[in-house]
matplotlib code that plots the C-alpha trace (Angstrom):
import matplotlib.pyplot as plt

x = [121.7, 124.3, 122.3, 125.2, 123.8, 125.7, 124.7, 125.8, 123.6, 120.5, 121.4, 119.9, 122.6, 121.9, 124.5, 125.3, 127.1, 128.3, 128.7, 125.1, 123.3, 122.8, 124.6, 124.7, 126.8, 125.5, 128.5, 126.6, 128.4, 127.1, 129.0, 129.4, 127.2, 124.6, 124.6, 124.3, 121.3, 119.5, 120.5, 117.0, 115.6, 118.0, 117.2, 113.5, 114.0, 115.1, 118.6, 121.2, 124.4, 125.5, 128.0, 129.7, 131.4, 134.9, 135.3, 139.1, 141.3, 141.3, 141.7, 138.3, 139.2, 137.0, 134.8, 137.0, 138.1, 141.5, 142.8, 145.5, 145.6, 143.9, 144.0, 142.4, 139.0, 138.3, 137.9, 134.6, 133.1, 134.3, 136.9, 138.0, 136.0, 132.9, 133.6, 134.0, 130.7, 129.1, 130.4, 129.1, 125.7, 125.4, 126.3, 123.9, 121.1, 122.1, 123.4, 126.9, 129.2, 131.3, 133.8, 135.0, 138.5, 140.2, 143.6, 144.0, 145.2, 146.0, 145.8, 149.0, 149.0, 149.5, 152.8, 153.7, 153.4, 155.2, 158.2, 157.9, 158.2, 161.3, 162.6, 163.0, 162.8, 162.3, 158.9, 159.8, 158.5, 155.1, 153.7, 154.1, 156.8, 157.8, 159.7, 157.4, 155.6, 152.2, 152.9, 154.5, 153.0, 154.4, 151.4, 147.9, 145.9, 143.0, 141.7, 138.2, 137.5, 138.7, 142.1, 145.4, 146.0, 149.5, 150.4, 153.7, 155.3, 157.8, 159.6, 160.1, 160.8, 158.7, 155.1, 152.9, 149.9, 146.4, 143.5, 141.2, 141.8, 145.4, 145.2, 144.7, 148.0, 147.8, 149.7, 152.0, 150.9, 153.8, 155.8, 155.6, 156.0, 152.9, 150.9, 152.2, 151.3, 147.8, 147.3, 148.4, 145.8, 143.1, 143.8, 144.0, 140.4, 139.2, 140.8, 138.7, 135.6, 134.3, 132.4, 133.8, 134.7, 133.3, 136.5, 136.7, 137.7, 139.5, 140.1, 142.3, 145.1, 147.3, 148.8, 150.7, 154.5, 155.5, 152.2, 151.3, 149.1, 145.4, 142.8, 142.3, 138.7, 137.7, 135.9, 138.3, 141.5, 143.6, 140.9, 141.6, 145.0, 144.3, 140.9, 141.4, 145.1, 147.6, 148.0, 144.7, 143.3, 146.7, 146.9, 143.3, 143.8, 146.9, 145.0, 142.1, 144.5, 146.4, 143.4, 139.6, 139.5, 140.7, 137.5, 133.8, 133.8, 131.7, 133.5, 132.1, 134.4, 133.6, 134.9, 135.1, 134.9, 134.0, 131.8, 130.0, 132.8, 135.5, 133.4, 132.8, 136.6, 136.4, 133.3, 133.2, 133.6, 137.4, 137.3, 138.8, 135.6, 132.0, 130.4, 131.2, 129.5, 129.5, 128.3, 126.7, 123.2, 124.4, 125.5, 122.3, 121.6, 125.2, 126.7, 130.3, 131.1, 130.0, 128.3, 126.6, 123.6, 122.1, 118.4, 117.4, 114.3, 113.3, 114.4, 118.0, 117.9, 116.1, 118.7, 121.7, 120.3, 118.8, 122.1, 123.8, 121.0, 121.5, 125.2, 127.2, 129.1, 128.9, 126.8, 125.0, 125.0, 121.7, 121.8, 120.1, 121.8, 124.6, 126.7, 128.0, 124.7, 121.6, 118.4, 116.5, 113.0, 114.5, 116.6, 114.5, 111.0, 108.9, 109.9, 106.8, 103.2, 104.1, 107.0, 105.5, 104.3, 107.5, 109.6, 107.8, 108.1, 111.9, 112.0, 110.0, 112.6, 115.5, 114.1, 112.8, 115.9, 118.4, 121.4, 122.1, 120.1, 121.8, 119.6, 121.2, 120.1, 116.9, 116.1, 113.6, 111.6, 111.8, 114.3, 114.8, 117.5, 118.3, 117.5, 121.1, 121.3, 125.0, 128.4, 129.0, 126.3, 128.2, 130.8, 131.2, 134.8, 133.6, 130.8, 132.9, 135.9, 133.9, 132.1, 135.3, 137.2, 134.4, 134.6, 138.4, 138.2, 135.7, 133.0, 130.6, 130.4, 129.1, 127.2, 123.8, 124.4, 124.7, 122.6, 120.0, 122.7, 124.4, 121.1, 120.5, 124.0, 125.8, 127.0, 125.8, 122.2, 122.8, 124.8, 122.3, 121.4, 119.1, 115.6, 114.4, 111.4, 109.9, 111.8, 114.6, 117.4, 115.1, 116.2, 119.7, 121.4, 120.7, 123.7, 124.6, 124.5, 127.7, 125.5, 122.1, 119.0, 116.7, 113.8, 111.2, 112.1, 108.9, 106.9, 109.6, 111.0, 111.1, 108.6, 106.0, 106.7, 106.4, 103.0, 101.7, 100.9, 100.9, 104.5, 107.5, 109.1, 106.4, 106.4, 110.2, 109.7, 107.1, 109.5, 112.2, 109.7, 108.7, 112.3, 113.0, 109.9, 110.6, 114.0, 113.0, 113.8, 117.3, 118.4, 115.9, 116.5, 115.5, 113.5, 112.8, 109.4, 108.5, 112.1, 111.3, 108.3, 109.2, 106.8, 106.5, 109.3, 108.0, 109.9, 109.6, 111.7, 111.8, 113.5, 112.8, 109.0, 108.3, 107.8, 106.7, 105.8, 106.9, 105.2, 106.3, 104.8, 107.5, 105.2, 102.8, 99.9, 97.8, 99.2, 97.8, 100.1, 99.5, 101.7, 101.4, 102.2, 99.5, 96.9, 98.3, 98.8, 98.1, 98.2, 99.1, 102.3, 102.8, 101.7, 102.1, 98.4, 95.8, 92.8, 93.6, 92.4, 91.0, 93.6, 93.5, 95.7, 96.0, 97.4, 96.3, 98.8, 98.2, 100.9, 104.0, 102.2, 104.1, 102.7, 104.2, 102.3, 102.8, 102.6, 102.0]
y = [124.2, 125.2, 126.6, 127.2, 125.6, 123.0, 120.5, 117.5, 118.6, 118.6, 115.4, 111.9, 109.3, 105.8, 103.2, 100.5, 97.3, 96.3, 92.6, 92.3, 95.0, 93.7, 91.1, 91.9, 89.0, 85.9, 85.1, 85.5, 88.6, 92.2, 94.5, 98.0, 97.5, 96.0, 99.2, 101.3, 99.2, 100.2, 103.9, 105.0, 103.2, 104.9, 108.3, 107.6, 107.3, 110.9, 110.1, 112.8, 110.9, 107.3, 105.9, 103.0, 100.4, 99.4, 98.4, 98.6, 95.6, 93.2, 89.6, 90.0, 88.4, 91.1, 91.9, 94.7, 96.3, 94.6, 96.7, 95.4, 98.4, 101.7, 102.7, 99.7, 98.1, 94.5, 92.4, 90.7, 94.2, 95.3, 97.7, 101.3, 102.1, 100.7, 102.8, 105.9, 105.1, 104.7, 108.1, 109.8, 108.2, 109.2, 112.8, 112.8, 112.0, 115.0, 112.7, 112.5, 109.7, 109.1, 106.3, 104.2, 105.3, 102.5, 103.7, 102.4, 99.2, 97.6, 94.0, 92.0, 91.6, 95.3, 96.2, 98.4, 95.4, 93.1, 95.4, 96.0, 92.3, 92.1, 95.4, 96.9, 100.5, 102.0, 100.3, 98.5, 101.4, 101.5, 98.9, 97.8, 95.1, 93.7, 90.7, 88.1, 84.8, 83.2, 82.4, 85.8, 88.6, 92.1, 93.1, 91.8, 93.7, 91.8, 91.9, 93.2, 89.9, 87.7, 86.4, 88.3, 91.5, 90.1, 87.7, 86.1, 86.6, 83.9, 86.0, 89.0, 86.8, 89.1, 89.8, 92.6, 94.4, 93.9, 95.3, 93.4, 90.2, 89.0, 89.9, 93.5, 95.0, 98.3, 101.2, 103.2, 106.8, 108.1, 107.4, 110.6, 108.7, 106.7, 109.9, 111.3, 108.2, 108.2, 111.8, 111.1, 108.4, 110.5, 113.3, 110.9, 109.9, 113.5, 114.5, 111.7, 113.6, 111.8, 113.9, 112.7, 109.8, 107.6, 106.9, 103.5, 103.2, 106.5, 107.3, 104.3, 105.6, 106.8, 104.3, 105.3, 105.1, 101.8, 100.0, 99.4, 96.5, 97.1, 96.4, 92.6, 93.0, 95.0, 93.1, 94.7, 94.6, 97.7, 100.0, 102.6, 103.0, 102.8, 104.6, 108.4, 107.9, 110.6, 112.1, 111.1, 114.6, 116.1, 113.6, 114.1, 117.8, 117.4, 115.0, 117.5, 120.4, 118.3, 116.7, 117.1, 120.6, 121.8, 120.3, 120.7, 117.2, 115.5, 113.5, 111.2, 109.2, 105.9, 106.3, 103.4, 104.1, 107.8, 109.9, 113.2, 115.4, 113.7, 113.7, 117.4, 117.9, 116.1, 117.8, 121.3, 124.3, 123.8, 120.0, 117.9, 116.1, 117.0, 114.1, 111.0, 107.6, 106.8, 103.5, 104.5, 103.9, 100.6, 99.4, 99.7, 95.9, 94.8, 93.5, 93.3, 90.7, 90.3, 87.0, 88.5, 90.6, 93.1, 93.8, 97.3, 99.4, 102.4, 104.9, 103.7, 104.4, 107.7, 108.8, 108.1, 109.6, 112.6, 113.4, 113.4, 115.6, 118.3, 118.1, 117.5, 120.6, 119.9, 118.0, 114.7, 111.6, 109.7, 105.9, 102.9, 100.2, 99.7, 96.9, 96.1, 96.1, 94.0, 94.9, 97.6, 96.1, 92.9, 94.8, 97.7, 96.8, 93.9, 91.9, 89.8, 91.1, 94.7, 94.7, 97.3, 99.6, 99.4, 99.8, 103.0, 104.1, 103.7, 105.6, 108.4, 108.6, 108.7, 111.5, 113.8, 114.2, 116.9, 115.7, 113.8, 110.5, 107.4, 104.7, 101.2, 99.2, 97.1, 99.3, 101.1, 98.0, 96.6, 93.7, 91.5, 89.4, 86.0, 82.8, 81.5, 77.8, 77.0, 78.6, 77.2, 79.5, 82.6, 84.7, 87.4, 87.2, 88.9, 86.4, 83.4, 84.6, 85.4, 82.0, 80.1, 82.0, 81.1, 77.4, 77.3, 79.0, 76.4, 79.0, 77.2, 73.7, 74.8, 77.2, 76.0, 77.6, 81.1, 80.7, 83.2, 85.8, 85.3, 85.6, 88.9, 90.3, 89.0, 91.5, 89.1, 90.0, 93.2, 91.6, 89.1, 90.0, 92.8, 91.6, 93.0, 90.7, 87.2, 85.4, 83.0, 84.5, 87.6, 88.9, 89.6, 87.1, 84.3, 82.5, 81.1, 84.0, 84.5, 84.6, 83.1, 85.1, 85.7, 83.2, 86.0, 87.5, 86.3, 88.8, 91.4, 92.8, 96.0, 94.9, 94.1, 97.3, 99.4, 97.8, 98.4, 102.1, 101.3, 99.9, 101.0, 102.0, 104.6, 105.9, 106.5, 108.6, 110.6, 111.1, 112.4, 114.8, 116.0, 116.6, 118.5, 120.7, 121.5, 122.7, 122.1, 118.4, 119.3, 122.2, 122.3, 122.2, 119.0, 118.8, 115.3, 114.8, 112.0, 110.9, 107.9, 106.5, 103.0, 102.8, 106.2, 108.4, 112.0, 115.1, 118.6, 120.1, 123.8, 126.2, 129.9, 130.2, 126.5, 123.8, 120.1, 117.3, 113.7, 110.9, 107.3, 104.3, 101.6, 98.9, 96.4, 97.7, 100.8, 103.5, 106.9, 109.7, 113.3, 115.9, 119.6, 120.6, 118.3, 120.9, 123.1, 120.5, 121.7, 119.8, 116.2, 116.2, 112.4, 109.2, 105.5, 104.8, 106.1, 106.5, 108.9, 108.9, 112.1, 114.4, 116.7, 117.0, 113.2, 111.2, 107.6, 105.7, 102.3, 99.6, 101.1, 104.2, 107.2, 110.7, 114.1, 117.2, 120.9, 123.0, 126.2]
z = [114.6, 112.1, 109.2, 106.8, 103.7, 101.7, 99.0, 101.1, 104.0, 101.8, 100.0, 100.4, 100.1, 98.6, 99.5, 97.0, 97.9, 94.4, 95.0, 95.9, 93.9, 90.4, 88.2, 84.5, 83.2, 85.1, 87.2, 90.4, 91.5, 91.1, 88.9, 87.5, 84.4, 86.7, 88.7, 85.5, 84.5, 87.8, 88.0, 86.9, 89.9, 92.3, 90.8, 91.1, 94.9, 95.0, 95.8, 95.3, 96.1, 95.6, 98.0, 96.3, 98.5, 97.3, 93.6, 93.6, 92.6, 95.5, 96.5, 98.1, 101.4, 103.0, 100.0, 98.7, 102.0, 101.3, 98.4, 96.2, 93.7, 94.5, 90.9, 89.3, 89.2, 90.5, 87.3, 88.4, 88.7, 85.3, 84.0, 84.5, 81.4, 83.0, 86.1, 84.0, 82.3, 85.7, 86.8, 83.7, 84.0, 87.6, 86.8, 83.8, 86.3, 88.5, 91.2, 92.7, 93.4, 96.5, 96.9, 99.8, 100.9, 102.8, 103.9, 107.5, 105.9, 102.5, 101.3, 101.9, 98.1, 97.6, 96.1, 99.1, 101.4, 99.1, 99.0, 102.7, 103.6, 101.5, 102.9, 99.5, 98.2, 101.6, 102.2, 105.4, 107.5, 105.6, 108.0, 111.6, 111.8, 115.2, 116.6, 117.9, 117.2, 117.7, 121.3, 122.1, 119.9, 120.2, 122.3, 123.3, 120.8, 119.1, 115.6, 115.1, 113.4, 116.3, 117.4, 117.7, 115.8, 114.8, 112.1, 111.3, 107.9, 106.9, 104.3, 106.7, 109.7, 111.8, 112.7, 111.3, 112.7, 111.3, 113.2, 110.9, 108.8, 108.6, 104.9, 105.8, 107.1, 108.9, 107.4, 109.6, 109.2, 111.1, 108.0, 105.9, 102.7, 103.5, 103.9, 100.7, 98.7, 100.2, 99.3, 95.8, 95.3, 96.9, 94.5, 91.6, 92.2, 92.8, 89.5, 87.8, 88.9, 92.0, 94.5, 97.8, 100.1, 102.8, 104.8, 106.3, 110.0, 109.5, 113.2, 113.6, 111.5, 114.4, 116.8, 119.9, 120.2, 121.7, 120.9, 124.6, 125.8, 125.9, 128.6, 128.3, 129.6, 126.5, 123.7, 121.2, 123.2, 122.5, 121.2, 123.9, 122.2, 118.5, 118.3, 118.0, 118.4, 119.4, 115.9, 114.2, 114.0, 112.9, 110.0, 109.0, 108.9, 106.8, 104.5, 104.1, 103.3, 100.7, 99.0, 99.3, 100.8, 97.4, 95.8, 96.3, 97.9, 100.6, 103.3, 106.0, 108.2, 109.8, 113.4, 115.8, 119.5, 119.2, 121.4, 120.7, 122.2, 120.1, 117.0, 117.4, 117.0, 113.6, 112.2, 113.7, 111.4, 111.7, 111.6, 108.8, 107.8, 107.0, 109.0, 110.9, 111.2, 114.9, 116.5, 119.8, 118.5, 116.9, 120.3, 122.3, 121.8, 122.3, 125.5, 126.5, 123.8, 120.2, 121.0, 124.1, 123.1, 125.6, 126.4, 125.2, 125.1, 123.0, 125.7, 125.2, 121.4, 121.9, 124.5, 122.2, 119.0, 120.8, 122.4, 119.0, 117.7, 120.4, 121.5, 118.3, 117.3, 113.6, 111.1, 111.7, 109.5, 109.9, 109.4, 110.8, 108.8, 106.2, 104.8, 108.3, 110.2, 110.3, 108.5, 110.4, 110.5, 111.9, 114.5, 115.7, 114.7, 113.4, 110.3, 110.3, 110.9, 110.8, 108.4, 106.1, 108.9, 110.9, 107.8, 107.1, 110.7, 110.7, 107.4, 109.0, 111.8, 109.4, 107.2, 110.0, 112.1, 111.3, 109.3, 106.1, 105.7, 104.3, 102.8, 102.3, 99.4, 100.1, 103.2, 101.0, 100.3, 103.9, 103.3, 106.4, 108.1, 106.6, 108.6, 108.8, 109.9, 109.7, 109.7, 106.2, 104.8, 106.0, 104.1, 106.8, 108.3, 111.5, 112.2, 111.3, 113.2, 116.4, 116.4, 115.7, 118.4, 120.9, 119.9, 120.2, 123.6, 124.8, 125.4, 123.0, 121.4, 118.0, 115.9, 117.1, 120.5, 119.0, 115.9, 117.1, 117.9, 114.5, 112.8, 114.5, 114.2, 111.1, 108.6, 105.9, 106.7, 104.8, 102.0, 100.7, 97.0, 96.3, 95.7, 92.4, 91.6, 92.3, 89.6, 90.4, 92.5, 93.0, 89.6, 91.0, 88.7, 86.2, 87.6, 91.0, 93.5, 95.6, 98.8, 99.4, 98.4, 101.3, 101.0, 101.5, 98.1, 96.4, 98.6, 99.4, 96.1, 94.1, 91.5, 94.1, 95.9, 92.7, 92.0, 95.6, 96.3, 100.0, 99.9, 101.9, 98.7, 97.8, 101.3, 101.1, 98.0, 99.9, 102.7, 100.3, 98.8, 102.3, 103.3, 100.1, 100.7, 104.4, 105.4, 109.1, 108.5, 107.4, 109.5, 112.3, 116.1, 117.8, 121.1, 122.6, 124.2, 126.6, 127.0, 129.2, 127.3, 126.3, 123.3, 121.7, 120.4, 120.0, 119.1, 117.8, 115.0, 114.6, 112.2, 112.0, 111.8, 111.0, 113.6, 113.3, 115.6, 114.9, 116.8, 116.4, 118.1, 118.3, 119.7, 118.3, 120.4, 120.2, 122.5, 123.7, 124.8, 125.9, 124.3, 125.1, 121.5, 120.2, 121.1, 118.3, 115.6, 112.1, 108.9, 108.9, 106.7, 106.4, 108.0, 107.4, 108.0, 105.6, 108.0, 110.8, 114.4, 115.8, 117.4, 120.3, 123.3, 123.1, 120.3, 119.9, 117.7, 116.2, 116.1, 114.5, 113.5, 112.4, 112.1, 111.3, 111.9, 111.2, 114.3, 112.5]

ax = plt.figure().add_subplot(projection="3d")
ax.plot(x, y, z, "-o")
ax.set_aspect("equal")
plt.show()
């Protein structure tokens, strides 16, 4: 394991989705002042870094990932003065702030695109414009949200490329002026004092010459061409040299369709980023299509995450959910009878692997997926687009046929308002919330968790303290035990003279396993059960029980 120390390796990152975190003015939408009001709570978790999802000026077609002005704040979130106050308050609490960087595409309302469609000021080459129409697009690439990746523009009389929503036009990074403008805006924010970036779909920025057709059998047609494209690493190296390498900044790149070997090129000692978000562990329950889930077992998840622990040449990011993924207790554990126990177990996994852990808002209190009952309840462009595409193709007759799949998979599961207390709208707003509040908020909320010493929240704080006290959980070498066991995930972490054993029962039944290292277990460092079973060469673990032992 790379033991070169860095602040971002030892940090705990707390992700805030501004639209859903806390509403200070009653309009039903979270805002910057609402975040400021809750900063003491975030600090109390032991968080070192806040990752703030986009707050830039935007038409909000994709909740801020369609940026209209990179140097302005979306008015429903507040003003630049509010943002500057937020940054100061974060720094006053000895935390750092990283911002979302969305530069694969811009909003079609951005001034660059407006001038590009009019072929003014040299902006035509900022985007991908090609001859074509709805019946005969330039190639067969698909949007990640469903449908063709090409949209017609009446004013330009051509089609433009959008790998996501049609309001999100892809920038052509082969144009040097594009890169220069992007580097300027990155430096502008760094000069304002931010501490780094989470870079949205950053490995999609390079498209191959000629834009060849993709494999029509792929769920995302074209991905083999636009993920990790021919000049992606070159452009990222240039970006790093021109911008954040000149600051004490943290960078994590969201990388679609990436494996360990390719990721190592991005995050090795000579790579252009500190960490990547990969998706291999997020795909264990996914079939060939978005609406086709796959059966999975624990050995699948263990295999993927263990491989990244041992084979990545660089630093790991550790996450189990975010604004684009379902709630973890609903996905990987039990959001009913064992919600608290399994929420703690998943937290134990997150904080005892080597890497930088990312906690998404609400994860620390065990928030769950929402029981969606109709397409009209959803805001998520991906969910809506995939369902509508399937209806139009005659694959399904309506939402009811895929309701369970959407309930399990929709990005909106993570975007329901943060549940602060058991008052109306979970204390998120005194207005009409932009997205429905999960009906379990009366039981699952911050206030209840604060009052319960046995809550997921208090356990997360214990895990943060444990990680701070033991470098083995940050920099240690990982060894998987019982790789084929379908109920228990057990592993050793070792650094210098310290070694620990982590044993996690991912089932709702009591399970006994035999582990060679168990004979030498020392102190119990943490567990999600108060009363402990005797230990010897065998470990008997109760439903969703997690235990971490010293082996010294």
